[in-house]
Every structure is written in structure tokens, then in C-alpha cells.
N, C-alpha and C positions, 0 to 999 in steps of 0.2 A: 762348229764354233763359228760364230757369225764374224764378218770380217771388222766389225766395229767393236768387238770383245776383245779385251787386253787380258791375257791369261798370266796368272802369278801361282807358283807352287809356295807351300808354306815348308820350311826346314826348321827344325828346332836347332836353335843356336848351340843349346848343350849338347846335343849329339854330335855336332861338327868339332866343338872343342873337345869332346872325349877322343874322337878319331885322329885330330891333328893337333900340331902345336899352336896353331894360330888360324884363324878364319881366311880361308882362300877367297880369292876375288869371284871365282867362279866354280861349278862343279859340273862334272861330265853330262852331257845330255846327247841324245840319239834319237835319230827316225829312221834308222836302218831296217827295222821291221815293219815300217809303215804305221808305227804308233810311236807318239812323243814318249820317251823312257828317259830317267835321270838317276842319278844315285843318290836322289834324296830319300829313297827307302832305307839306305845303309844308316842314315842319321836317325830316323826314327826309330830304327831297330837297337840302336845304341840307349835311347832313353826309355823304351818301352813305356810310352805315356797312354795311358787310359783315356778314352774319349768321352766319357760320361759327363763332364764338367764343360767341357768345350762344346759337346753336342748341344748343350742347354744354352749355352751363350752365343753360338751361332743362330739358334732359334729365335734369339730376341733381336736379331738383325734381318734374317730373312726368313720367308715362310718355307717349311718343308715341301718338298715334290711329292706330287701324289703317285708316282711312278717309281718303281725297280728299288725301293726302299727293302732291306732286307737286314739279316743280323750282321753282315759284313761291309754293307754300302749303304752309305746314308748321303741323300742329295737333297738340296735346296734350291729353289727356283722363283726368280720373281721374272714374269713375262708378261708384258702387255704392249700396247702401242708404242709407250714411250721409253721402256727400258727392261733390258735381257740380262739380269746378273745371275749367277749360279754358283755353287759351292758342292764339292764332293770330299768325302772322307771314306776312306778304305780301311778296314781293320783286318789285322791278322786273325785268323779263324781259331786258331787254338790259344793264343794270350787274350784275344779282344783289344790289343793295344793298337794304336794308329800305325799304318804303313805307308799311307799315302793320304796327302791334303792338299787341295788346289781349289782355287775359285778363278772366276773370269767375271771381269767388269765390262759392264756398256759403257763406253766413253762418252756416248750421248747423253748419260745422265746429268741433270743439272746439280752442279756442285760436288758431284762424285760422292754423295753421302755413303753409298755402299762400301766403296774402297776406303773411305775415311773410317768407317767403323770396323771394317776388317784391319787395317792399321794399328787403331787403338787396340783392338784384340791381340795384335801381334806383339805390342808394346807390353800387355800386362801379362803375356805367356812367355816372353824370351825367345820370339820365332825371328827367322829372317826370311826373306820373301826371294824367290826366284823367278827370272824371266826365261822366256823359252830359249834364249840363248845360254843360258846357265849362270848368268850373272846373277850373284848374291846381292842383296840389298837389305839394308837395316829398314826396321818399320817406321820409314819416315816420308812424308808426303812428297817433301820437294826432291828427294833422291830418287822416288819412284815416279815421280812426274817426269824427271829427266829421261828415263827408260822409255816411259810411254812416248815422249816426243820422238823416239827413235824407232818405234813401232810401225809395223804395217797397218794396225789398227788406226793410229794417228794418220798416217800418210793417206788413207783412204779417206778418212773423214774430213781431212784438209782439203783434199781435192780427188774425189773420186773417178773421174775422167783421165787424169793424168796417172793415177795409180793403176787403172786398167790398161791404159796404154803402155805402161813400164813392164806390165805382164806380158802384153803382146810382144814386146822388144826382146826380153829375155828368152822367150821361145824361138 
């Protein structure tokens, strides 16, 4: 993941509502294994949502990647000198329902068109978005913008030298 990319996982609101009495502010995340892991899979399992319709809608937003696509993993990627956005959907091998769904937004993109398109898709499908800290957000540009402002990606783009100096200080 490039330092200027902002990660968001997609979580089905209906799955959270099935599992809890109310929508929590955040869900569990961990990187103890060396990989980013969250409880988002639990909520996808609750709704057993098929990917066909969603895949075709994502195809309208971003081009399919030409690598590693298979029966249970679908990737999209826009990469050029100006922008680097991507999406990944992973399916349950037996049911072919979504088990994990995330995307990364290149914060260098003018007008953040890709992010706005994903937010619109989130509104159409009743999704919530989750940042790397596990914070859940409605598919609302202003709410997500506040999270972006607190991200490493934003700190890097705002002042790359200061960002790198702060990494050295933490070590």
C-alpha cells in the first residue's frame, strides 16, 4: 500500500444489525499476525451477499486488474502517474458470497472521484465503511473526510518531510 493511499473496508450494515442491538462506533481490528485483520468477515457471513451485482457495479467505477483474478478473488486497479486506486473482493469458496471487501483511495486524485463513487455505491447498498483503526462510518463524504484528515496518508501528503522525521522519532 502506498503511503498516499487511504484504506477503507466495506462492512454490510445489515450484518452488523443482525449481530448487535445497535451499530458500534468501531469493530475489532488486529495486525498481530503481520496482516491487517478485522471482524468485518463476521458481518459479511451474516448477510451471505452474492457478489455478481456488486462486481458489475464496481466494473463501472474502476477497471478490472489483469492479475490474480480467480473464482474467489476479484481485483480492480487504476494505476498511472496520477492516480493509484484499487478494490478487492474475496468470496467464500463454498457459497460464493462476499467474505471480505475493501478498497484504497489515492488521496492525490483531483476531486476524489473514485472515493465519491464508492460512497455512492455504499449508500445504494446499505454499507458502512471502516478505517484501519476499526472506526465505522456511514457512506458520507464529510464523515469519511474527517477520518482521512487523521490518517497517515493525509499527514504524509500534507508534509512528507515532517511525516518521515516523525517516523524516525518513533523509532
